[in-house]
C-alpha positions in Angstrom: 4.1 122.2 -166.6 7.1 120.4 -165.3 6.7 116.7 -164.4 8.5 115.7 -161.3 9.6 112.0 -161.5 9.6 110.4 -158.0 12.1 107.7 -157.7 10.7 104.7 -155.9 12.8 104.0 -152.9 12.9 100.4 -151.9 11.6 99.8 -148.4 14.5 99.5 -146.0 17.2 100.3 -148.5 20.2 101.7 -146.8 19.5 100.0 -143.3 22.2 97.8 -141.9 21.0 94.3 -141.2 20.5 93.6 -137.4 22.9 91.0 -136.0 21.1 88.0 -134.4 21.2 87.8 -130.6 23.8 85.2 -129.4 22.3 82.0 -128.1 22.4 81.5 -124.3 25.2 79.2 -123.3 24.1 75.9 -121.6 25.2 75.5 -117.9 28.4 73.4 -117.5 27.5 70.2 -115.6 30.1 69.3 -112.9 31.4 65.9 -113.1 33.4 64.0 -110.4 36.5 64.3 -112.8 36.0 68.1 -113.0 36.1 68.8 -109.3 39.3 69.9 -107.7 40.9 67.1 -105.9 40.6 67.1 -102.1 43.5 65.8 -100.1 42.4 62.7 -98.1 42.8 62.7 -94.3 45.4 60.2 -93.4 44.0 57.4 -91.1 46.2 57.3 -88.0 47.9 53.9 -87.6 48.0 52.2 -84.2 51.4 51.9 -82.5 52.3 48.3 -81.8 53.2 47.6 -78.2 57.0 47.3 -77.6 58.6 43.9 -77.9 59.5 41.9 -74.8 62.7 43.1 -73.1 64.6 41.6 -70.2 67.8 42.8 -68.7 69.8 40.8 -66.1 72.1 42.7 -63.8 73.8 42.2 -60.5 71.8 43.3 -57.5 73.3 45.7 -55.0 72.8 45.2 -51.2 70.9 48.4 -50.8 68.2 47.1 -53.2 67.4 44.3 -50.7 67.3 46.2 -47.3 64.6 43.9 -45.9 64.5 40.7 -48.0 68.2 39.7 -47.4 70.3 39.5 -44.3 73.4 37.7 -43.2 72.6 34.1 -42.5 70.3 33.6 -45.5 70.9 30.4 -47.4 72.2 32.3 -50.6 74.4 35.4 -50.7 73.1 38.5 -52.3 76.1 38.4 -54.6 74.6 35.2 -56.1 71.3 36.9 -56.8 70.4 38.8 -60.0 67.9 41.6 -60.7 65.8 41.0 -63.8 64.1 44.1 -65.2 61.5 42.9 -67.7 58.4 43.8 -69.7 55.1 42.4 -68.6 51.5 42.7 -69.8 49.2 44.4 -67.2 45.7 44.0 -66.2 45.0 47.3 -68.0 46.0 45.7 -71.3 49.1 47.8 -71.5 52.8 46.9 -71.3 54.7 47.7 -68.0 58.2 47.2 -66.7 58.7 45.2 -63.5 61.5 43.8 -61.4 62.3 40.3 -60.0 65.2 39.1 -57.9 66.2 35.5 -58.5 69.3 33.3 -58.1 71.8 33.6 -60.9 71.3 30.0 -61.9 67.7 30.5 -62.9 67.7 33.8 -64.8 67.4 32.1 -68.2 64.3 30.1 -67.0 62.6 33.2 -65.8 63.3 35.2 -69.0 62.1 32.3 -71.2 58.8 31.9 -69.4 58.0 35.6 -69.1 58.8 36.2 -72.8 56.0 33.6 -73.5 53.6 35.3 -71.0 54.1 38.6 -72.6 53.7 37.3 -76.2 50.5 35.6 -75.0 49.3 38.9 -73.4 48.8 36.9 -70.3 48.2 39.7 -67.6 50.1 40.3 -64.4 48.7 42.8 -61.9 52.0 44.3 -60.8 55.6 43.3 -60.2 57.8 44.9 -57.6 60.5 43.7 -55.3 59.1 42.5 -52.0 61.3 45.1 -50.3 58.7 47.6 -51.4 56.6 46.1 -48.6 59.5 45.6 -46.2 59.7 42.0 -47.1 56.3 41.4 -45.6 54.9 38.5 -47.5 51.3 39.0 -46.3 51.4 42.7 -47.4 52.8 41.9 -50.8 50.3 39.3 -51.4 47.5 41.4 -50.2 48.1 44.0 -53.0 48.4 41.3 -55.7 52.2 41.7 -56.1 54.2 39.2 -58.2 57.6 38.7 -56.5 60.3 36.1 -56.2 63.3 36.3 -53.7 62.5 36.7 -50.1 64.7 35.3 -47.3 61.9 33.6 -45.3 60.7 30.3 -44.0 58.2 28.2 -45.8 54.6 28.8 -44.8 53.9 26.7 -41.7 57.4 25.3 -41.5 60.7 26.0 -39.8 62.6 25.3 -43.1 63.7 27.8 -45.6 61.3 28.5 -48.4 62.5 28.2 -52.0 62.0 31.9 -52.1 64.9 32.2 -49.7 67.1 30.5 -52.3 65.9 32.8 -55.1 64.4 29.8 -56.9 60.6 30.5 -56.5 58.1 33.0 -57.7 54.6 34.0 -56.7 52.4 35.2 -59.5 49.1 37.2 -59.1 48.7 36.0 -55.5 45.2 37.4 -55.1 43.9 35.5 -58.1 46.0 32.5 -57.2 45.8 32.2 -53.4 47.4 29.8 -50.9 44.7 27.4 -49.8 44.9 25.4 -46.6 44.0 21.8 -46.5 40.5 22.8 -45.1 40.0 25.1 -48.2 40.4 28.5 -46.5 42.7 31.5 -47.3 44.1 34.2 -45.1 43.4 36.9 -47.6 39.8 38.2 -47.6 40.1 39.7 -51.1 41.1 36.3 -52.5 38.2 34.2 -51.2 36.4 34.1 -54.5 39.5 32.6 -56.2 39.8 29.5 -54.0 38.3 27.0 -56.5 40.0 25.4 -59.5 39.5 25.3 -62.4 38.0 28.7 -62.8 37.9 31.6 -65.4 39.4 34.9 -64.6 42.1 37.4 -65.6 45.5 36.2 -64.5 44.2 33.0 -63.0 46.4 29.8 -63.2 44.6 26.5 -63.8 45.8 22.9 -63.8 47.4 22.0 -67.0 47.0 25.4 -68.7 49.8 27.1 -70.7 51.3 28.9 -67.8 51.8 25.7 -65.9 53.2 24.1 -69.0 55.6 27.0 -69.7 57.1 26.6 -66.2 57.2 22.9 -66.4 59.2 23.2 -69.7 62.1 24.8 -67.8 61.8 22.4 -64.8 59.6 24.4 -62.5 56.8 22.9 -60.5 53.4 24.4 -59.6 52.1 24.6 -56.0 48.6 24.0 -57.3 49.5 20.3 -57.6 50.5 19.9 -54.0 48.6 17.4 -51.9 46.7 18.9 -48.9 47.4 22.6 -49.0 47.5 24.2 -52.4 49.6 27.3 -53.5 48.2 28.4 -56.8 50.4 31.4 -57.1 53.7 29.5 -56.4 56.2 28.1 -59.0 59.6 26.8 -57.9 62.6 25.1 -59.4 62.4 21.5 -58.5 59.3 22.0 -56.3 58.9 23.0 -52.7 
């Protein structure tokens, strides 16, 4: 009888070893440095107001159709048009016009440069001819103006305005007051007392009065009897 020898087979012999499963990768934590840079939105810069500017030119006859006429104490050829920057009641720069005598243009430019740098407000500034040289109408709309060939209030003599050596500033806020304390303009009644606070108001001894005094101009607010708070003139009157 033949004997069959059984070879023992090792368990698992010939099987290839199984590869271990790869370990799960840890999530990448985002850091501020790893984020893509984001362009910053530029902050808009404020535009500064324009600097003060004043231009002095000869004034033509046709610019003064109502305020000048033959027989006035100064010829229109001796007047000058000043186109200048002023600060408005709306807190914005504007361009206005004044006509004055050729001998006082430097005074006006010097003072109004200071007013603009101080941001001292002026309501508006047009030639009085825009109101047909009607002083009452110009005052009633709070218009700052200078030359006007007219007589002084309550007098038969020429006003300093007729010589181009006077200016009325913010006449509503700075009205003409009679000796009895009244004013002809209804919209100016609340501005009849001094001193008082308010936009564009002139008070005794303030920087506006001092600026004009520095160039030899006097203030009507210092008159005895009637007071003219709007009025500045070379040498007074």
